[in-house]
ZADO-1210 file (C-alpha; in nm, 4 decimals, padded with zeros to 6 digits):
<atoms>
<atom x="-03.9967" y="-13.6501" z="02.9821" code="LEU" pos="1"/>
<atom x="-03.9443" y="-13.6212" z="03.3544" code="GLY" pos="2"/>
<atom x="-04.3001" y="-13.7225" z="03.4311" code="ASP" pos="3"/>
<atom x="-04.2714" y="-14.0597" z="03.2490" code="ILE" pos="4"/>
<atom x="-04.0656" y="-14.3142" z="03.4300" code="PRO" pos="5"/>
<atom x="-03.8443" y="-14.5639" z="03.2289" code="ASN" pos="6"/>
<atom x="-03.8217" y="-14.3268" z="02.9341" code="ALA" pos="7"/>
<atom x="-03.4883" y="-14.2987" z="02.7419" code="LYS" pos="8"/>
<atom x="-03.4227" y="-14.0190" z="02.5128" code="VAL" pos="9"/>
<atom x="-03.1707" y="-14.0302" z="02.2267" code="CYS" pos="10"/>
<atom x="-03.0975" y="-13.7525" z="01.9835" code="GLY" pos="11"/>
<atom x="-03.0610" y="-13.8576" z="01.6211" code="LEU" pos="12"/>
<atom x="-02.8631" y="-13.6625" z="01.3481" code="PRO" pos="13"/>
<atom x="-03.0040" y="-13.3250" z="01.2388" code="THR" pos="14"/>
<atom x="-03.0932" y="-13.2880" z="00.8706" code="GLU" pos="15"/>
<atom x="-03.0169" y="-12.9488" z="00.7225" code="ARG" pos="16"/>
<atom x="-03.1257" y="-12.8144" z="00.3812" code="SER" pos="17"/>
<atom x="-02.9632" y="-12.4966" z="00.2623" code="LEU" pos="18"/>
<atom x="-03.1066" y="-12.2954" z="-00.0288" code="PHE" pos="19"/>
<atom x="-03.0125" y="-11.9636" z="-00.1921" code="THR" pos="20"/>
<atom x="-03.2485" y="-11.7081" z="-00.3347" code="VAL" pos="21"/>
<atom x="-03.1604" y="-11.4009" z="-00.5475" code="ILE" pos="22"/>
<atom x="-03.2799" y="-11.0966" z="-00.3563" code="GLN" pos="23"/>
<atom x="-03.3693" y="-10.8579" z="-00.6413" code="GLY" pos="24"/>
<atom x="-03.5960" y="-10.9434" z="-00.9350" code="PRO" pos="25"/>
<atom x="-03.3589" y="-10.8042" z="-01.1890" code="HIS" pos="26"/>
<atom x="-02.9985" y="-10.8434" z="-01.3064" code="ILE" pos="27"/>
<atom x="-02.8122" y="-10.8198" z="-00.9750" code="ASP" pos="28"/>
<atom x="-02.7112" y="-11.1865" z="-00.9189" code="LYS" pos="29"/>
<atom x="-02.4532" y="-11.0982" z="-00.6518" code="LYS" pos="30"/>
<atom x="-02.7300" y="-10.9944" z="-00.4083" code="SER" pos="31"/>
<atom x="-02.8486" y="-11.3287" z="-00.2654" code="ARG" pos="32"/>
<atom x="-02.9953" y="-11.4550" z="00.0613" code="GLU" pos="33"/>
<atom x="-02.9384" y="-11.7991" z="00.2092" code="GLN" pos="34"/>
<atom x="-03.1996" y="-11.9896" z="00.4131" code="PHE" pos="35"/>
<atom x="-03.1914" y="-12.3277" z="00.5825" code="ASP" pos="36"/>
<atom x="-03.4414" y="-12.5672" z="00.7159" code="ILE" pos="37"/>
<atom x="-03.3257" y="-12.7930" z="01.0092" code="GLN" pos="38"/>
<atom x="-03.5090" y="-13.1064" z="01.0988" code="THR" pos="39"/>
<atom x="-03.4322" y="-13.2425" z="01.4424" code="ARG" pos="40"/>
<atom x="-03.5233" y="-13.6075" z="01.5399" code="LYS" pos="41"/>
<atom x="-03.5342" y="-13.7739" z="01.8711" code="TRP" pos="42"/>
<atom x="-03.6025" y="-14.1262" z="01.9636" code="ARG" pos="43"/>
<atom x="-03.7906" y="-14.1930" z="02.2892" code="VAL" pos="44"/>
<atom x="-03.7946" y="-14.5450" z="02.4230" code="THR" pos="45"/>
<atom x="-04.0479" y="-14.6244" z="02.7012" code="ILE" pos="46"/>
<atom x="-04.0350" y="-14.9564" z="02.8741" code="ASP" pos="47"/>
<atom x="-04.3705" y="-15.0246" z="03.0202" code="THR" pos="48"/>
<atom x="-04.6338" y="-15.2885" z="03.0695" code="GLU" pos="49"/>
<atom x="-04.9005" y="-15.3343" z="02.8095" code="THR" pos="50"/>
<atom x="-05.1827" y="-15.2233" z="03.0398" code="SER" pos="51"/>
<atom x="-05.0130" y="-14.8845" z="03.1073" code="LYS" pos="52"/>
<atom x="-04.9267" y="-14.8127" z="02.7457" code="LEU" pos="53"/>
<atom x="-05.2576" y="-14.6380" z="02.6665" code="ARG" pos="54"/>
<atom x="-05.1939" y="-14.4098" z="02.9685" code="GLU" pos="55"/>
<atom x="-04.8504" y="-14.3043" z="02.8505" code="LYS" pos="56"/>
<atom x="-04.9699" y="-14.2434" z="02.4972" code="LEU" pos="57"/>
<atom x="-05.2504" y="-14.0268" z="02.6304" code="GLU" pos="58"/>
<atom x="-04.9896" y="-13.8311" z="02.8136" code="PHE" pos="59"/>
<atom x="-04.7942" y="-13.7617" z="02.4914" code="LEU" pos="60"/>
<atom x="-05.1198" y="-13.6657" z="02.3215" code="LYS" pos="61"/>
<atom x="-05.2133" y="-13.4124" z="02.5922" code="GLU" pos="62"/>
<atom x="-04.8700" y="-13.2422" z="02.6057" code="HIS" pos="63"/>
<atom x="-04.8468" y="-13.2024" z="02.2254" code="ARG" pos="64"/>
<atom x="-04.6198" y="-12.9305" z="02.0998" code="ILE" pos="65"/>
<atom x="-04.7282" y="-12.7234" z="01.7869" code="PRO" pos="66"/>
<atom x="-04.5075" y="-12.8156" z="01.4793" code="GLY" pos="67"/>
<atom x="-04.3935" y="-13.1459" z="01.6268" code="VAL" pos="68"/>
<atom x="-04.4729" y="-13.4738" z="01.4514" code="GLU" pos="69"/>
<atom x="-04.5087" y="-13.7905" z="01.6575" code="ILE" pos="70"/>
<atom x="-04.4768" y="-14.1393" z="01.5091" code="LYS" pos="71"/>
<atom x="-04.5293" y="-14.4498" z="01.7238" code="ALA" pos="72"/>
<atom x="-04.3788" y="-14.7937" z="01.6625" code="ARG" pos="73"/>
<atom x="-04.4525" y="-15.0783" z="01.9005" code="PHE" pos="74"/>
<atom x="-04.2361" y="-15.3768" z="01.9861" code="GLN" pos="75"/>
<atom x="-04.3274" y="-15.6337" z="02.2412" code="TYR" pos="76"/>
<atom x="-04.2140" y="-15.9699" z="02.3729" code="LYS" pos="77"/>
<atom x="-04.4263" y="-16.2614" z="02.4740" code="THR" pos="78"/>
<atom x="-04.3474" y="-16.5101" z="02.7485" code="ARG" pos="79"/>
<atom x="-04.3135" y="-16.8731" z="02.6413" code="MET" pos="80"/>
</atoms>
């Protein structure tokens, strides 16, 4: 995220699911294959003004990567 100033990237723990499949359709149970699915998560924190928030979200939408899911959560402070 070199193009977005004030962006902080933090890697979260990787989830890994391992499963085993018997290779042959018959008796041979010793012949197995193992597969795994890894889910990697990253937290991106962007400190910005409310007026520029739409611009930064459009940047993320334009540079979308296939197979990547994006969830957005907003947190803001008001002046008293």
